[in-house]
TILO-69601 format. One record per residue (C-alpha): x negated, y negated, z negated; residue number from 1; residue in one letter. Coordinates in steps of 0.1 Angstrom, whole numbers, always signed. Each point is the difference from the previous one (the first is absolute). Layout:
N
<site px="X" py="Y" pz="Z" num="NUM" residuo="a"/>
...
***
This chain:
328
<site px="+2" py="+0" pz="+0" num="1" residuo="m"/>
<site px="-15" py="-34" pz="+5" num="2" residuo="a"/>
<site px="-12" py="-21" pz="-30" num="3" residuo="t"/>
<site px="+15" py="-26" pz="-15" num="4" residuo="a"/>
<site px="-24" py="-28" pz="+17" num="5" residuo="q"/>
<site px="+6" py="+18" pz="+31" num="6" residuo="q"/>
<site px="+35" py="-9" pz="-2" num="7" residuo="i"/>
<site px="+0" py="-34" pz="-9" num="8" residuo="k"/>
<site px="-27" py="-7" pz="+25" num="9" residuo="a"/>
<site px="+26" py="+19" pz="+22" num="10" residuo="l"/>
<site px="+34" py="-25" pz="-11" num="11" residuo="l"/>
<site px="-27" py="-29" pz="+1" num="12" residuo="k"/>
<site px="-9" py="+2" pz="+37" num="13" residuo="s"/>
<site px="+37" py="+6" pz="+10" num="14" residuo="y"/>
<site px="+7" py="-34" pz="-25" num="15" residuo="s"/>
<site px="-25" py="-17" pz="+23" num="16" residuo="d"/>
<site px="+2" py="+11" pz="+34" num="17" residuo="g"/>
<site px="-31" py="+18" pz="+5" num="18" residuo="d"/>
<site px="+5" py="+29" pz="+20" num="19" residuo="g"/>
<site px="-36" py="+7" pz="+8" num="20" residuo="d"/>
<site px="-6" py="+4" pz="-45" num="21" residuo="q"/>
<site px="+33" py="+19" pz="-2" num="22" residuo="f"/>
<site px="-10" py="+27" pz="+26" num="23" residuo="l"/>
<site px="-37" py="-2" pz="-18" num="24" residuo="s"/>
<site px="+17" py="+7" pz="-33" num="25" residuo="v"/>
<site px="+18" py="+29" pz="+11" num="26" residuo="a"/>
<site px="-30" py="+15" pz="+16" num="27" residuo="m"/>
<site px="-14" py="-4" pz="-35" num="28" residuo="q"/>
<site px="+29" py="+19" pz="-14" num="29" residuo="i"/>
<site px="-4" py="+27" pz="+25" num="30" residuo="a"/>
<site px="-39" py="+2" pz="-8" num="31" residuo="a"/>
<site px="+8" py="+1" pz="-41" num="32" residuo="h"/>
<site px="+27" py="+32" pz="+11" num="33" residuo="a"/>
<site px="-29" py="+19" pz="+22" num="34" residuo="a"/>
<site px="-20" py="-6" pz="-37" num="35" residuo="r"/>
<site px="+28" py="+12" pz="-18" num="36" residuo="t"/>
<site px="+3" py="+35" pz="+24" num="37" residuo="g"/>
<site px="+35" py="-7" pz="+18" num="38" residuo="k"/>
<site px="-16" py="-2" pz="+35" num="39" residuo="g"/>
<site px="+31" py="+1" pz="+13" num="40" residuo="a"/>
<site px="+11" py="-30" pz="-8" num="41" residuo="l"/>
<site px="-30" py="-18" pz="+2" num="42" residuo="a"/>
<site px="+1" py="+13" pz="+39" num="43" residuo="q"/>
<site px="+38" py="-9" pz="+2" num="44" residuo="e"/>
<site px="-11" py="-41" pz="-16" num="45" residuo="l"/>
<site px="-26" py="-2" pz="+29" num="46" residuo="r"/>
<site px="+23" py="+13" pz="+27" num="47" residuo="d"/>
<site px="+25" py="-26" pz="-11" num="48" residuo="l"/>
<site px="-25" py="-30" pz="+3" num="49" residuo="v"/>
<site px="-16" py="+12" pz="+30" num="50" residuo="d"/>
<site px="+36" py="-6" pz="+14" num="51" residuo="d"/>
<site px="+8" py="-30" pz="-13" num="52" residuo="v"/>
<site px="-36" py="-14" pz="+14" num="53" residuo="k"/>
<site px="+7" py="+14" pz="+34" num="54" residuo="r"/>
<site px="+36" py="-14" pz="+0" num="55" residuo="q"/>
<site px="-14" py="-33" pz="-10" num="56" residuo="q"/>
<site px="-27" py="+3" pz="+26" num="57" residuo="k"/>
<site px="+30" py="+5" pz="+29" num="58" residuo="a"/>
<site px="+24" py="-28" pz="-13" num="59" residuo="g"/>
<site px="+24" py="+20" pz="-9" num="60" residuo="k"/>
<site px="+2" py="-8" pz="-36" num="61" residuo="i"/>
<site px="-15" py="-35" pz="-16" num="62" residuo="g"/>
<site px="-16" py="-7" pz="-34" num="63" residuo="s"/>
<site px="+24" py="+6" pz="-30" num="64" residuo="a"/>
<site px="+21" py="-36" pz="-9" num="65" residuo="v"/>
<site px="-11" py="-15" pz="-32" num="66" residuo="p"/>
<site px="+22" py="-8" pz="-26" num="67" residuo="i"/>
<site px="+4" py="-36" pz="+3" num="68" residuo="a"/>
<site px="+0" py="-28" pz="-19" num="69" residuo="r"/>
<site px="-4" py="-35" pz="+15" num="70" residuo="p"/>
<site px="-28" py="-21" pz="-20" num="71" residuo="s"/>
<site px="-15" py="-31" pz="+1" num="72" residuo="g"/>
<site px="+17" py="-26" pz="+24" num="73" residuo="e"/>
<site px="+17" py="+31" pz="+17" num="74" residuo="l"/>
<site px="+16" py="+3" pz="-38" num="75" residuo="a"/>
<site px="+24" py="-28" pz="+10" num="76" residuo="g"/>
<site px="-1" py="+2" pz="+32" num="77" residuo="l"/>
<site px="+19" py="+39" pz="+2" num="78" residuo="l"/>
<site px="+23" py="+18" pz="-23" num="79" residuo="s"/>
<site px="-3" py="+41" pz="+5" num="80" residuo="v"/>
<site px="+23" py="+25" pz="-5" num="81" residuo="s"/>
<site px="+5" py="+41" pz="+6" num="82" residuo="y"/>
<site px="+34" py="+7" pz="+12" num="83" residuo="p"/>
<site px="+20" py="+29" pz="+0" num="84" residuo="k"/>
<site px="+24" py="-1" pz="+22" num="85" residuo="i"/>
<site px="+4" py="+13" pz="+33" num="86" residuo="l"/>
<site px="+17" py="-11" pz="+34" num="87" residuo="l"/>
<site px="+24" py="+29" pz="-7" num="88" residuo="s"/>
<site px="+15" py="-24" pz="-34" num="89" residuo="d"/>
<site px="+7" py="-27" pz="+23" num="90" residuo="m"/>
<site px="+33" py="-9" pz="+19" num="91" residuo="v"/>
<site px="-13" py="-11" pz="+36" num="92" residuo="l"/>
<site px="+14" py="-3" pz="+35" num="93" residuo="g"/>
<site px="-9" py="+21" pz="+24" num="94" residuo="d"/>
<site px="-22" py="-25" pz="+20" num="95" residuo="t"/>
<site px="-18" py="-8" pz="-30" num="96" residuo="p"/>
<site px="-9" py="+35" pz="-14" num="97" residuo="l"/>
<site px="-14" py="+12" pz="+33" num="98" residuo="t"/>
<site px="-22" py="-28" pz="+4" num="99" residuo="h"/>
<site px="-16" py="+11" pz="-36" num="100" residuo="l"/>
<site px="+2" py="+34" pz="+1" num="101" residuo="k"/>
<site px="-22" py="-6" pz="+36" num="102" residuo="r"/>
<site px="-23" py="-26" pz="-20" num="103" residuo="v"/>
<site px="-3" py="+33" pz="-23" num="104" residuo="l"/>
<site px="-9" py="+22" pz="+26" num="105" residuo="r"/>
<site px="-27" py="-19" pz="+12" num="106" residuo="e"/>
<site px="-18" py="-12" pz="-31" num="107" residuo="y"/>
<site px="+1" py="+36" pz="-6" num="108" residuo="r"/>
<site px="-17" py="+10" pz="+27" num="109" residuo="q"/>
<site px="-20" py="-33" pz="+10" num="110" residuo="q"/>
<site px="-32" py="+22" pz="+4" num="111" residuo="h"/>
<site px="+14" py="+20" pz="+26" num="112" residuo="e"/>
<site px="+10" py="-35" pz="+19" num="113" residuo="l"/>
<site px="-34" py="-11" pz="-5" num="114" residuo="r"/>
<site px="-17" py="+27" pz="+18" num="115" residuo="e"/>
<site px="+23" py="-13" pz="+27" num="116" residuo="h"/>
<site px="-10" py="-40" pz="-5" num="117" residuo="g"/>
<site px="+34" py="-9" pz="-10" num="118" residuo="l"/>
<site px="+10" py="-7" pz="-39" num="119" residuo="s"/>
<site px="+32" py="+4" pz="-18" num="120" residuo="a"/>
<site px="+20" py="-24" pz="-8" num="121" residuo="r"/>
<site px="-13" py="-19" pz="-33" num="122" residuo="r"/>
<site px="+17" py="-36" pz="+4" num="123" residuo="k"/>
<site px="+35" py="-4" pz="-3" num="124" residuo="l"/>
<site px="+26" py="-30" pz="-3" num="125" residuo="l"/>
<site px="+30" py="+6" pz="-18" num="126" residuo="l"/>
<site px="+26" py="-23" pz="+5" num="127" residuo="v"/>
<site px="+40" py="-1" pz="-9" num="128" residuo="g"/>
<site px="+24" py="-13" pz="-30" num="129" residuo="p"/>
<site px="-8" py="+0" pz="-33" num="130" residuo="p"/>
<site px="+3" py="+32" pz="-21" num="131" residuo="g"/>
<site px="+0" py="+24" pz="+27" num="132" residuo="c"/>
<site px="-28" py="+20" pz="-9" num="133" residuo="g"/>
<site px="-31" py="-17" pz="+19" num="134" residuo="k"/>
<site px="-16" py="-1" pz="-39" num="135" residuo="t"/>
<site px="+8" py="+34" pz="-7" num="136" residuo="m"/>
<site px="-16" py="+13" pz="+39" num="137" residuo="t"/>
<site px="-31" py="-10" pz="-15" num="138" residuo="a"/>
<site px="+1" py="+15" pz="-35" num="139" residuo="s"/>
<site px="+13" py="+32" pz="+18" num="140" residuo="a"/>
<site px="-30" py="+3" pz="+33" num="141" residuo="l"/>
<site px="-24" py="-4" pz="-33" num="142" residuo="a"/>
<site px="+21" py="+28" pz="-20" num="143" residuo="g"/>
<site px="-1" py="+21" pz="+35" num="144" residuo="e"/>
<site px="-39" py="-6" pz="+6" num="145" residuo="l"/>
<site px="-9" py="+0" pz="-40" num="146" residuo="k"/>
<site px="-15" py="-35" pz="+1" num="147" residuo="l"/>
<site px="-1" py="-24" pz="-20" num="148" residuo="p"/>
<site px="+22" py="-29" pz="+9" num="149" residuo="l"/>
<site px="-17" py="-39" pz="-1" num="150" residuo="f"/>
<site px="+30" py="-24" pz="+1" num="151" residuo="s"/>
<site px="-20" py="-33" pz="+7" num="152" residuo="v"/>
<site px="+9" py="-30" pz="-22" num="153" residuo="q"/>
<site px="+13" py="-29" pz="+18" num="154" residuo="l"/>
<site px="+0" py="-25" pz="-28" num="155" residuo="h"/>
<site px="-39" py="+8" pz="-9" num="156" residuo="s"/>
<site px="-14" py="-1" pz="+42" num="157" residuo="l"/>
<site px="+19" py="-32" pz="+9" num="158" residuo="i"/>
<site px="-19" py="-31" pz="-11" num="159" residuo="t"/>
<site px="+0" py="-37" pz="+11" num="160" residuo="k"/>
<site px="-41" py="-1" pz="-1" num="161" residuo="f"/>
<site px="-8" py="+2" pz="+32" num="162" residuo="m"/>
<site px="-19" py="+35" pz="+12" num="163" residuo="g"/>
<site px="+9" py="+13" pz="-33" num="164" residuo="e"/>
<site px="+28" py="+20" pz="+12" num="165" residuo="t"/>
<site px="-16" py="+14" pz="+35" num="166" residuo="a"/>
<site px="-30" py="+12" pz="-27" num="167" residuo="a"/>
<site px="+26" py="+18" pz="-16" num="168" residuo="k"/>
<site px="+10" py="+19" pz="+26" num="169" residuo="l"/>
<site px="-31" py="+6" pz="+11" num="170" residuo="h"/>
<site px="-4" py="+16" pz="-36" num="171" residuo="s"/>
<site px="+29" py="+20" pz="+11" num="172" residuo="i"/>
<site px="-9" py="+15" pz="+30" num="173" residuo="f"/>
<site px="-31" py="+9" pz="-17" num="174" residuo="s"/>
<site px="+17" py="+22" pz="-26" num="175" residuo="a"/>
<site px="+20" py="+15" pz="+31" num="176" residuo="i"/>
<site px="-29" py="+10" pz="+18" num="177" residuo="a"/>
<site px="-16" py="+15" pz="-35" num="178" residuo="d"/>
<site px="+28" py="+15" pz="-17" num="179" residuo="i"/>
<site px="+26" py="+18" pz="+17" num="180" residuo="r"/>
<site px="+36" py="-1" pz="-10" num="181" residuo="g"/>
<site px="+33" py="-20" pz="+12" num="182" residuo="i"/>
<site px="-7" py="-38" pz="+3" num="183" residuo="y"/>
<site px="+33" py="-21" pz="-6" num="184" residuo="l"/>
<site px="+7" py="-35" pz="+12" num="185" residuo="f"/>
<site px="+34" py="-3" pz="-12" num="186" residuo="d"/>
<site px="+18" py="-34" pz="+8" num="187" residuo="e"/>
<site px="-23" py="-3" pz="+27" num="188" residuo="f"/>
<site px="+16" py="-28" pz="+17" num="189" residuo="d"/>
<site px="-18" py="-19" pz="-25" num="190" residuo="a"/>
<site px="-30" py="+2" pz="+18" num="191" residuo="i"/>
<site px="+10" py="+10" pz="+36" num="192" residuo="g"/>
<site px="+24" py="-29" pz="+3" num="193" residuo="g"/>
<site px="-3" py="-20" pz="+34" num="194" residuo="h"/>
<site px="-28" py="-17" pz="+6" num="195" residuo="r"/>
<site px="+14" py="-23" pz="+24" num="196" residuo="s"/>
<site px="+30" py="-14" pz="-30" num="197" residuo="a"/>
<site px="-1" py="-36" pz="-8" num="198" residuo="q"/>
<site px="+2" py="+5" pz="-39" num="199" residuo="n"/>
<site px="-27" py="+26" pz="+7" num="200" residuo="d"/>
<site px="-39" py="-17" pz="-17" num="201" residuo="v"/>
<site px="-34" py="+9" pz="+15" num="202" residuo="g"/>
<site px="-10" py="+24" pz="-31" num="203" residuo="e"/>
<site px="+28" py="+22" pz="+6" num="204" residuo="i"/>
<site px="-8" py="+3" pz="+40" num="205" residuo="r"/>
<site px="-32" py="+8" pz="-10" num="206" residuo="r"/>
<site px="+6" py="+26" pz="-20" num="207" residuo="v"/>
<site px="+26" py="+13" pz="+26" num="208" residuo="l"/>
<site px="-30" py="+1" pz="+24" num="209" residuo="n"/>
<site px="-21" py="+13" pz="-24" num="210" residuo="s"/>
<site px="+28" py="+34" pz="-9" num="211" residuo="f"/>
<site px="-2" py="+4" pz="+38" num="212" residuo="l"/>
<site px="-34" py="+1" pz="+6" num="213" residuo="q"/>
<site px="-6" py="+25" pz="-31" num="214" residuo="f"/>
<site px="+30" py="+23" pz="+9" num="215" residuo="l"/>
<site px="-12" py="+2" pz="+36" num="216" residuo="e"/>
<site px="-33" py="+11" pz="-11" num="217" residuo="q"/>
<site px="+9" py="+22" pz="-28" num="218" residuo="d"/>
<site px="-12" py="+36" pz="+13" num="219" residuo="d"/>
<site px="+5" py="+16" pz="-39" num="220" residuo="s"/>
<site px="+18" py="+30" pz="-6" num="221" residuo="e"/>
<site px="+25" py="-23" pz="-23" num="222" residuo="s"/>
<site px="+38" py="-9" pz="+9" num="223" residuo="i"/>
<site px="+9" py="-35" pz="+1" num="224" residuo="v"/>
<site px="+34" py="-8" pz="-3" num="225" residuo="i"/>
<site px="+17" py="-36" pz="+5" num="226" residuo="a"/>
<site px="+36" py="-3" pz="-10" num="227" residuo="a"/>
<site px="+22" py="-29" pz="+1" num="228" residuo="t"/>
<site px="+37" py="-11" pz="-1" num="229" residuo="n"/>
<site px="-5" py="-23" pz="+28" num="230" residuo="y"/>
<site px="-10" py="+11" pz="+29" num="231" residuo="v"/>
<site px="+10" py="-29" pz="+16" num="232" residuo="g"/>
<site px="-29" py="-22" pz="-16" num="233" residuo="m"/>
<site px="-28" py="+21" pz="+12" num="234" residuo="l"/>
<site px="-27" py="-12" pz="+24" num="235" residuo="d"/>
<site px="+5" py="+20" pz="+32" num="236" residuo="d"/>
<site px="-37" py="+10" pz="+3" num="237" residuo="a"/>
<site px="+7" py="+22" pz="-33" num="238" residuo="l"/>
<site px="+21" py="+23" pz="+17" num="239" residuo="f"/>
<site px="-26" py="+7" pz="+26" num="240" residuo="r"/>
<site px="-26" py="+12" pz="-29" num="241" residuo="r"/>
<site px="+25" py="+26" pz="-18" num="242" residuo="f"/>
<site px="-4" py="+33" pz="+12" num="243" residuo="d"/>
<site px="+40" py="+7" pz="-6" num="244" residuo="d"/>
<site px="+29" py="-26" pz="-8" num="245" residuo="v"/>
<site px="+24" py="+18" pz="-24" num="246" residuo="v"/>
<site px="+38" py="-14" pz="+2" num="247" residuo="r"/>
<site px="+23" py="+4" pz="-36" num="248" residuo="y"/>
<site px="+33" py="-8" pz="+2" num="249" residuo="s"/>
<site px="+28" py="+2" pz="-22" num="250" residuo="l"/>
<site px="+16" py="+36" pz="-5" num="251" residuo="p"/>
<site px="+25" py="+13" pz="+17" num="252" residuo="n"/>
<site px="+30" py="+20" pz="-16" num="253" residuo="h"/>
<site px="-20" py="+34" pz="+6" num="254" residuo="r"/>
<site px="-29" py="-17" pz="-21" num="255" residuo="e"/>
<site px="+25" py="-17" pz="-21" num="256" residuo="v"/>
<site px="+13" py="+34" pz="-12" num="257" residuo="k"/>
<site px="-30" py="+18" pz="+1" num="258" residuo="q"/>
<site px="-14" py="-30" pz="-26" num="259" residuo="l"/>
<site px="+29" py="+1" pz="-25" num="260" residuo="i"/>
<site px="-1" py="+44" pz="+1" num="261" residuo="q"/>
<site px="-38" py="-7" pz="-12" num="262" residuo="n"/>
<site px="+3" py="-23" pz="-22" num="263" residuo="e"/>
<site px="+29" py="+16" pz="-17" num="264" residuo="l"/>
<site px="-6" py="+38" pz="+0" num="265" residuo="a"/>
<site px="+2" py="+0" pz="-37" num="266" residuo="a"/>
<site px="+32" py="-12" pz="-3" num="267" residuo="f"/>
<site px="+34" py="+14" pz="+10" num="268" residuo="q"/>
<site px="+17" py="-22" pz="+31" num="269" residuo="v"/>
<site px="+33" py="+7" pz="-2" num="270" residuo="k"/>
<site px="+16" py="+2" pz="+34" num="271" residuo="r"/>
<site px="-19" py="-32" pz="+13" num="272" residuo="l"/>
<site px="+20" py="-18" pz="+33" num="273" residuo="s"/>
<site px="-27" py="-8" pz="+17" num="274" residuo="w"/>
<site px="+17" py="-25" pz="+25" num="275" residuo="k"/>
<site px="+5" py="-21" pz="-34" num="276" residuo="t"/>
<site px="-38" py="+6" pz="-6" num="277" residuo="i"/>
<site px="-9" py="-11" pz="+34" num="278" residuo="f"/>
<site px="+17" py="-32" pz="-1" num="279" residuo="e"/>
<site px="-9" py="-6" pz="-33" num="280" residuo="a"/>
<site px="-35" py="+5" pz="+6" num="281" residuo="a"/>
<site px="+2" py="-19" pz="+34" num="282" residuo="e"/>
<site px="-33" py="-25" pz="+8" num="283" residuo="d"/>
<site px="-19" py="+12" pz="-28" num="284" residuo="l"/>
<site px="-36" py="+15" pz="-6" num="285" residuo="s"/>
<site px="-11" py="+35" pz="-12" num="286" residuo="q"/>
<site px="-15" py="-17" pz="-26" num="287" residuo="a"/>
<site px="+32" py="-18" pz="-10" num="288" residuo="e"/>
<site px="+20" py="+34" pz="+6" num="289" residuo="i"/>
<site px="-22" py="+17" pz="-23" num="290" residuo="v"/>
<site px="+3" py="-25" pz="-25" num="291" residuo="r"/>
<site px="+40" py="-3" pz="+2" num="292" residuo="a"/>
<site px="-3" py="+42" pz="-10" num="293" residuo="c"/>
<site px="-19" py="-10" pz="-28" num="294" residuo="r"/>
<site px="+21" py="-24" pz="-15" num="295" residuo="d"/>
<site px="+30" py="+21" pz="+10" num="296" residuo="a"/>
<site px="-20" py="+30" pz="-18" num="297" residuo="a"/>
<site px="-12" py="-20" pz="-30" num="298" residuo="k"/>
<site px="+40" py="-10" pz="-6" num="299" residuo="d"/>
<site px="+13" py="+35" pz="+1" num="300" residuo="a"/>
<site px="-24" py="+10" pz="-28" num="301" residuo="i"/>
<site px="+7" py="-28" pz="-19" num="302" residuo="l"/>
<site px="+35" py="+9" pz="+2" num="303" residuo="n"/>
<site px="-6" py="+38" pz="-11" num="304" residuo="g"/>
<site px="+5" py="+15" pz="+35" num="305" residuo="s"/>
<site px="-17" py="+18" pz="+27" num="306" residuo="k"/>
<site px="+24" py="-6" pz="+22" num="307" residuo="v"/>
<site px="-3" py="-27" pz="+31" num="308" residuo="l"/>
<site px="+30" py="-11" pz="+13" num="309" residuo="t"/>
<site px="+4" py="-23" pz="+37" num="310" residuo="t"/>
<site px="+14" py="-25" pz="-19" num="311" residuo="k"/>
<site px="-28" py="-3" pz="-23" num="312" residuo="a"/>
<site px="-31" py="+5" pz="+29" num="313" residuo="l"/>
<site px="+20" py="-27" pz="+23" num="314" residuo="s"/>
<site px="+3" py="-23" pz="-28" num="315" residuo="t"/>
<site px="-40" py="+0" pz="-6" num="316" residuo="a"/>
<site px="-5" py="-3" pz="+38" num="317" residuo="l"/>
<site px="+20" py="-29" pz="+7" num="318" residuo="r"/>
<site px="-15" py="-18" pz="-30" num="319" residuo="q"/>
<site px="-28" py="+6" pz="+12" num="320" residuo="r"/>
<site px="+8" py="-15" pz="+34" num="321" residuo="r"/>
<site px="+13" py="-31" pz="-24" num="322" residuo="r"/>
<site px="-36" py="-6" pz="-11" num="323" residuo="e"/>
<site px="-12" py="+5" pz="+33" num="324" residuo="e"/>
<site px="+21" py="-27" pz="+13" num="325" residuo="t"/>
<site px="-9" py="-21" pz="-32" num="326" residuo="v"/>
<site px="-35" py="+1" pz="+9" num="327" residuo="k"/>
<site px="+4" py="-13" pz="+40" num="328" residuo="e"/>
***
């Protein structure tokens, strides 16, 4: 068996993302196994290490993704999480789902594509109304690919000092190249607006130019996602720089029904009138429908019931519609 020091060294090399050290320690464990009479185990470990090295040389696998903890300036620019949700946990229309499945397929087989001079879709622009799953999509891709999700903190990125924002943007793209992950620029219209806008300031124009340049030069193994609710505000040049534009919309009747059934699976749903429910859910986003379901569920629990009626759910949905109208 491996010694305590070898186990600690193995875990530390994984944490540091040092693949060479990880394999070196594995070989030390194999040697220790051979010295203690466990020849079969030693040979099996050596064979596994040799197989990893062959696959790395062939470009079939990359180095380990370190447990990412942004430090220094990056600590204020990026927040990191490790989502567990999957695409199957989301309720999406057929078109965006088809786009996202293709992104996953190409990313998982990117080395085969590179062997033929092609690259996987890695730069995505997500557009559509608020609450339709754009931000959740970034989490789902991270969960599917077992990668960290880095969210760009726009309040820290954008400053009033000339040149400082572009410098911070350069730091973010350096991290994109160094640490494999999903990088999300949410509310992207803050930096991706039309460069010719009358109320534009020179600094934001320079930031957008820098972003376009960095994005075009990026050839990393990370996925870069920009998401916005205001596609009409985006500069036309952006669309040419992204590999794919994924468009989201408000849920149709099938999606509304699936959302409600998923969210209320733990409750007895008493013969819902779906026609009434669909009318009450008109013009609501996926997020608002989920919130309405939770409101109705909480009311039922507090009233000592596990049964949800058409009236209770439609009331919660209409309340959400009223609240959305007030916001507008």
